C-alpha positions in Angstrom: 29.8 -3.1 27.8 30.7 -3.0 24.0 31.3 -6.1 22.2 33.0 -6.2 18.9 30.7 -7.9 16.3 33.5 -9.9 14.8 34.2 -11.5 18.1 30.7 -12.7 18.7 29.6 -13.9 15.2 27.1 -16.6 15.7 27.4 -19.7 13.6 24.6 -22.3 14.4 25.5 -26.0 14.6 23.2 -27.4 12.1 23.0 -30.9 13.8 21.8 -29.2 17.0 19.3 -27.2 14.9 18.0 -30.4 13.6 17.4 -32.0 17.0 16.5 -29.1 19.2 12.9 -28.1 19.9 11.7 -24.6 20.6 8.3 -24.5 22.2 8.0 -20.6 21.9 8.2 -20.3 18.1 8.8 -22.2 14.9 12.4 -22.9 14.3 14.2 -21.4 11.2 14.3 -24.1 8.6 17.6 -25.8 8.3 17.8 -25.5 4.6 17.3 -21.8 4.9 20.3 -21.5 7.4 22.4 -23.5 5.1 21.5 -21.4 2.1 22.2 -18.2 3.9 25.6 -19.5 4.8 26.4 -20.1 1.1 25.0 -16.7 0.3 26.5 -14.5 3.0 29.4 -16.4 4.4 30.5 -15.4 7.9 27.6 -12.9 8.1 25.0 -15.6 8.0 25.3 -16.0 11.8 24.5 -12.3 12.4 21.5 -12.6 10.2 20.1 -15.6 11.9 20.6 -14.2 15.3 18.9 -11.0 14.2 15.8 -13.1 12.9 15.4 -14.4 16.5 14.9 -10.8 18.0 11.7 -8.9 18.2 10.7 -7.0 15.0 10.6 -3.2 15.0 7.4 -1.2 14.4 7.4 1.6 12.0 4.6 3.9 10.5 4.5 6.4 7.6 2.5 9.7 8.3 -0.1 11.1 6.0 -0.5 14.8 5.2 -3.9 14.7 6.8 -2.6 15.8 10.1 0.4 18.2 11.0 1.3 16.7 14.4 1.0 13.0 15.5 2.2 11.9 19.0 2.6 8.4 20.5 3.4 7.4 24.1 6.8 6.1 23.0 10.0 7.1 21.6 10.2 7.8 17.8 13.1 7.8 15.4 13.1 9.0 11.7 13.3 6.3 9.0 16.4 7.6 7.1 15.1 6.9 3.4 11.6 8.3 3.8 10.9 11.7 5.2 7.5 10.7 6.5 8.6 7.2 8.0 9.2 6.9 11.8 10.2 3.9 14.0 8.3 3.5 17.2 10.1 2.1 20.3 7.1 0.0 21.1 4.0 -1.2 19.5 0.8 0.7 20.4 -2.5 -0.8 20.2 -3.4 0.8 16.8 -6.8 -0.4 16.9 -7.6 1.9 19.8 -6.4 5.0 17.9 -9.3 6.7 15.9 -6.6 8.5 13.9 -5.4 5.1 12.6 -8.8 4.4 11.3 -9.1 7.9 9.8 -6.0 7.1 7.6 -3.7 9.7 9.3 -0.8 7.2 9.2 -0.1 3.6 7.8 1.7 1.0 9.9 4.3 0.0 7.1 7.4 -2.0 7.3 10.3 0.4 7.2 12.5 -1.3 4.7 9.7 -1.3 2.1 9.6 2.6 2.2 12.8 2.4 0.3 10.6 2.4 -2.8 10.3 6.1 -2.3 14.0 6.4 -3.4 13.4 4.5 -6.6 10.4 6.9 -7.4 12.2 10.0 -6.6 15.2 9.1 -8.7 13.5 7.6 -11.8 9.8 8.5 -11.9 8.0 11.9 -12.6 5.0 12.8 -10.3 2.8 13.2 -13.5 3.3 9.5 -14.3 0.6 6.8 -14.6 1.8 3.9 -12.2 0.7 0.4 -11.7 1.2 -1.3 -8.4 0.5 -4.8 -9.6 0.5 -6.8 -6.3 -0.8 -4.2 -4.0 -2.7 -5.6 -1.1 -2.9 -4.7 1.6 -1.9 -1.2 0.5 1.2 0.3 2.2 3.2 0.6 -1.0 0.1 1.9 -2.8 -0.5 4.7 -0.3 3.3 5.5 -0.6 3.0 5.9 -4.4 -0.4 7.7 -4.0 1.4 10.3 -1.8 4.4 10.5 -4.2 2.2 11.3 -7.2 -0.2 13.7 -5.5 -2.7 15.5 -7.8 -0.3 15.2 -10.9 -0.4 11.4 -11.5 -2.6 8.4 -11.4 -2.1 5.2 -9.5 -3.7 1.9 -10.6 -3.6 -0.4 -7.6 -4.2 -4.0 -8.3 -4.7 -7.1 -6.3 -5.5 -10.6 -8.0 -6.8 -12.1 -4.6 -10.4 -11.3 -4.2 -10.4 -11.4 -0.4 -7.6 -8.9 -0.3 -8.7 -6.5 -2.8 -11.4 -5.0 -0.7 -8.9 -4.4 2.2 -6.7 -2.6 -0.4 -9.7 -0.5 -1.6 -10.4 0.5 2.1 -6.9 1.5 2.8 -6.7 3.6 -0.4 -9.9 5.4 0.4 -8.9 5.9 4.0 -5.6 7.5 2.6 -7.8 10.0 0.9 -5.9 11.2 -2.1 -8.5 10.2 -4.8 -5.9 9.6 -7.4 -6.2 5.9 -7.4 -8.2 3.2 -9.3 -8.3 -0.1 -7.6 -8.6 -3.2 -9.8 -8.9 -7.0 -9.5 -7.1 -8.5 -12.4 -4.3 -10.9 -13.5 -0.9 -9.6 -14.7 -1.7 -11.0 -18.2 -4.8 -8.9 -18.5 -2.7 -5.8 -18.0 -0.2 -6.9 -20.7 -3.0 -7.6 -23.1 -5.4 -4.7 -22.5 -3.0 -2.0 -21.4 -0.2 -2.2 -23.8 2.3 0.7 -23.2 0.0 2.4 -20.8 2.1 2.7 -17.7 5.2 4.9 -17.1 6.1 2.9 -14.0 5.1 -0.6 -12.8 5.8 -1.9 -9.3 5.9 -5.5 -9.0 6.3 -6.4 -5.3 6.2 -10.1 -6.1 4.6 -12.9 -4.1 7.6 -14.5 -2.5 8.8 -17.2 0.0 8.8 -14.6 2.8 12.1 -15.2 4.3 12.3 -11.4 5.1 9.2 -11.9 7.3 10.7 -14.8 9.4 11.1 -12.6 12.3 7.4 -11.5 12.6 5.4 -14.4 10.8 5.6 -17.8 12.2 3.6 -19.1 9.2 6.3 -18.0 6.7 8.8 -20.2 8.7 6.4 -23.1 8.7 5.6 -22.8 5.0 9.2 -22.3 3.7 11.0 -25.0 1.6 13.5 -25.0 -1.2 10.7 -26.3 -3.3 8.6 -23.3 -2.5 11.5 -20.9 -3.3 11.8 -22.4 -6.7 8.1 -22.3 -7.4 8.0 -18.6 -6.3 10.9 -17.8 -8.5 9.0 -19.4 -11.6 5.8 -17.5 -10.7 7.6 -14.2 -10.3 9.2 -14.6 -13.8 5.7 -15.3 -15.2 4.3 -12.2 -13.7 7.1 -10.2 -15.1 6.7 -11.8 -18.5 2.9 -11.2 -18.4 2.9 -7.4 -17.4 5.9 -6.3 -19.4 3.9 -5.4 -22.5 1.9 -2.9 -20.2 5.1 -0.8 -19.5 5.9 2.2 -21.9 9.2 1.9 -23.8 11.7 3.8 -21.7 9.3 3.2 -18.6 10.6 1.9 -15.2 9.8 -1.4 -13.4 10.5 -1.5 -9.9 11.0 -5.2 -8.7 10.9 -6.0 -5.1 10.4 -9.0 -2.7 10.5 -9.6 1.0 13.0 -12.4 0.7 16.7 -12.9 0.9 17.7 -15.6 -1.6 19.3 -14.9 -5.0 16.9 -17.4 -6.8 14.0 -15.0 -6.3 16.0 -11.7 -6.5 19.3 -11.5 -8.5 18.5 -14.5 -10.8 15.1 -13.1 -11.7 16.6 -9.7 -12.4 19.2 -11.4 -14.6 16.6 -13.2 -16.4 14.6 -10.0 -17.0 17.7 -8.4 -18.5 18.5 -11.4 -20.8 15.0 -12.4 -21.8 12.9 -9.1 -21.5 15.8 -6.9 -22.6 15.7 -4.7 -19.3 18.3 -2.4 -18.2 19.5 -2.6 -14.6 19.6 0.9 -13.1 21.6 2.0 -10.2 20.2 3.9 -7.1 21.9 6.4 -4.9 21.8 5.9 -1.2 23.7 6.9 1.9 26.2 4.1 2.9 25.2 4.8 6.5 21.8 3.2 5.9 23.4 -0.2 6.1 21.8 -1.4 2.6 23.8 -4.1 1.0 24.3 -3.5 -2.6 24.7 -6.7 -4.8 25.5 -6.9 -8.5 21.8 -6.7 -9.3 19.8 -4.7 -6.8 19.7 -3.8 -3.0 19.3 -6.0 0.0 18.0 -5.0 3.6 19.1 -7.4 6.1 17.9 -7.1 9.7 21.4 -7.3 11.2 22.4 -4.3 9.1 19.3 -2.2 8.7 16.4 -1.5 11.1 13.6 -3.2 9.5 12.7 -6.6 8.0 14.2 -8.4 5.0 13.6 -6.7 1.7 15.1 -6.7 -1.8 14.6 -4.0 -4.6 16.0 -3.6 -8.0 15.0 -0.9 -10.7 14.7 -2.0 -14.3 14.2 0.1 -17.3 12.5 -0.9 -20.5 14.6 0.0 -23.6 13.2 2.7 -25.7 11.5 1.7 -29.1 10.1 3.9 -31.8 6.4 3.5 -31.7 3.3 5.4 -32.1 1.5 6.9 -29.0 -1.2 4.6 -27.8 -4.7 6.2 -27.4 -7.4 4.8 -25.2 -11.1 5.1 -25.9 -13.7 3.7 -23.7 -16.8 2.2 -25.2 -19.8 3.9 -24.1 -22.0 2.4 -21.5 -25.4 3.1 -20.3 -25.2 4.5 -16.7 -27.8 5.4 -14.3 -28.8 9.1 -14.5 -28.7 11.3 -11.4 -31.0 14.2 -11.1 -29.1 17.2 -12.4 -29.9 19.4 -9.3 -27.7 17.1 -7.2 -24.6 17.9 -9.2 -24.1 21.5 -7.6 -24.9 20.0 -4.2 -22.1 17.2 -4.6 -19.7 19.8 -6.0 -20.2 22.1 -3.0 -18.9 19.2 -0.8 -15.4 19.5 -2.5 -12.7 22.1 -2.0 -11.7 22.0 -5.6 -14.8 20.8 -7.6 -13.4 21.6 -11.1 -10.6 19.2 -10.7 -13.0 16.0 -10.4 -15.0 14.2 -13.0 -18.3 12.8 -11.7 -19.3 9.4 -12.9 -22.7 7.7 -12.1 -23.5 4.1 -11.7 -27.1 3.2 -10.4 -27.6 5.6 -7.5 -24.0 6.2 -6.8 -21.7 9.0 -7.8 -18.0 8.7 -7.9 -15.3 11.4 -8.2 -12.0 10.8 -9.9 -9.4 13.2 -11.4 -10.8 15.0 -14.4 -7.2 15.1 -15.8 -7.4 11.3 -16.2 -11.1 11.0 -17.2 -10.5 9.3 -20.6 -8.0 6.8 -19.1 -10.0 6.0 -16.0 -13.1 5.5 -18.2 -11.1 3.2 -20.5 -9.8 1.2 -17.4 -13.3 0.9 -16.0 -14.5 -0.6 -19.3 -11.5 -3.0 -19.7 -10.7 -4.1 -16.1 -12.5 -5.2 -13.0 -12.5 -2.1 -11.1 -13.3 -2.2 -7.3 -13.2 1.7 -6.9 -12.3 4.7 -8.9 -11.3 7.8 -7.0 -13.6 8.1 -4.1 -17.4 7.6 -3.6 -19.2 11.0 -3.6 -22.8 10.8 -3.3 -25.7 8.3 -3.2 -29.3 8.9 -4.1 -31.8 8.2 -1.4 -35.4 8.8 -2.2 -35.7 12.2 -3.6 -32.4 13.4 -2.0 -28.6 12.9 -2.1 -26.4 11.9 0.6 -22.6 11.7 0.9 -20.8 8.4 0.7 -18.5 7.4 3.6 -15.3 7.7 1.4 -16.0 11.3 0.9 -15.3 11.9 4.6 -11.9 10.3 4.1 -11.1 12.4 1.0 -8.5 15.2 1.5 -10.4 17.3 -0.9 -13.6 17.2 1.4 -14.8 20.7 2.3 -15.6 20.2 5.9 -17.4 23.5 6.1 -20.2 22.0 4.0 -21.4 19.9 6.9 -22.1 20.3 10.6 -18.9 19.3 12.3 -19.4 17.4 15.6 -16.2 16.6 17.6 -16.0 13.3 19.6 -14.1 12.2 22.5 -11.9 9.2 22.2 -14.5 7.0 23.8 -17.2 8.3 21.4 -15.0 7.8 18.4 -14.2 4.2 19.3 -18.0 3.6 19.9 -18.7 5.2 16.5 -16.0 3.0 14.8 -17.5 -0.1 16.3 -20.9 1.0 14.7 -22.6 1.3 18.1 -25.5 3.5 18.9 -24.5 7.2 19.4 -25.6 9.3 22.4 -24.7 12.8 21.4 -26.3 15.8 23.2 -26.8 19.4 21.8 -26.4 18.6 18.1 -28.8 19.7 15.3 -31.0 17.5 13.3 -29.9 16.2 9.9 -26.5 15.1 8.7 -23.4 15.3 10.9 -19.8 15.0 10.1 -18.1 13.5 13.1 -14.5 14.5 13.9 -11.7 13.4 16.2 -8.9 15.9 16.9 -10.1 17.9 13.9 -9.9 14.8 11.5 -13.1 13.5 9.9 -14.2 10.0 10.9 -17.4 9.7 9.1 -21.1 10.7 9.0 -24.0 10.3 11.3 -27.7 11.4 10.9 -29.5 13.0 13.9 -33.2 12.0 13.6 -34.3 13.4 16.9 -34.5 10.6 19.3 -31.4 9.0 18.2 -28.3 9.5 16.0 -28.0 6.8 13.1 -24.5 5.6 12.8 -23.5 5.7 9.2 -20.0 4.1 9.5 -19.5 1.3 7.0 -20.3 -2.1 8.7 -17.6 -3.8 6.8 -14.9 -1.5 8.3 -16.1 -1.6 11.8 -13.8 -2.4 14.8 -14.7 -6.1 15.5 -12.2 -6.9 18.1 -10.5 -4.8 20.9 
């Protein structure tokens, strides 16, 4: 039976909303409902009804694997070639390929950032993702840049920055520096450094009401105003880090104009930003406002999202050069360099930097810039960990096993069953038979999971304890 949407528009009775009690979930805030009626008019009821439905599940594939199958139906996300909707939500924790970084569980609406990148950003750019954790948008940018560009992925909340670094390393491109700094520090220390900055600003979270009970409970009009003020402060603090003519992508996961259009208008008036248009297919269901693009769950398949592209006006200035002050670093034995380079498919593309006993690989093309960032910012990781001196030898770091430039043939490859792979990912003792002594690269369906060491009577599990599966 088909029902015309116009004939079944749902307009909630606000008095009933104030009185009714729903045991199964936190009710939508009444002030939010009123504000959406003011903003959307007759469409507000459709949005509110959509927020009471089940959220959709979507993933974005990595190039680590050619084919990925799920025990459910899939549908392409129209605005990203590697994005897919899943008809049901699998238990991702039980999929070793998830832990190997073969795909990222990312909200479909936020993948629209790809369109802004393709239309306004060159792949050879230096890009800052300012508010990056847990890493979905950063891994998307990293994939867009490939080996041509450099990503600086930043998170100001310390507890979240290590999750960000983990996800960046699992994605495996090696073209990212993960930092833990405030926006103002980029504005002061990285003046005119970035070709593009993504500010996916902390917001009131209205777009997450369908999947996050906490967002509903914490929302208030005062919180909206506070978020809008903080978002403007972030934009002001980071603006000097953007090159003249550079692109700033501003996004939120909220609906209201206070945090979206009014902040963009402020950026145009105070910062002198130009508001840039985006091409998109009308069939996608995106709602274009006078300043940006909205994703509403009753129109698009995904959660709430807003995006606007801003351009910094050109100015005639001398190019900025960056010179890192020299630091004393731990010196590795020179005989280890050829060994570590033999672990890589393209060793000449990577600079190798030492700190204490550890060696890190990062793009040689950006050596001077990465060294500068390492001297000026709080860097959690640069590129990927390569080797670690142990006694009189050198051992690979786990993040090497996640790197796409890993030369798998440099190690003894041992395929694991699904049960063995999950045991390994839980850092449990291994019981492998007919494997040689020494270092082993463990794989699942041809994809590296990490290293183990066979010492004869047992195999030492070398999976990082902080990454282990804790709950099934």
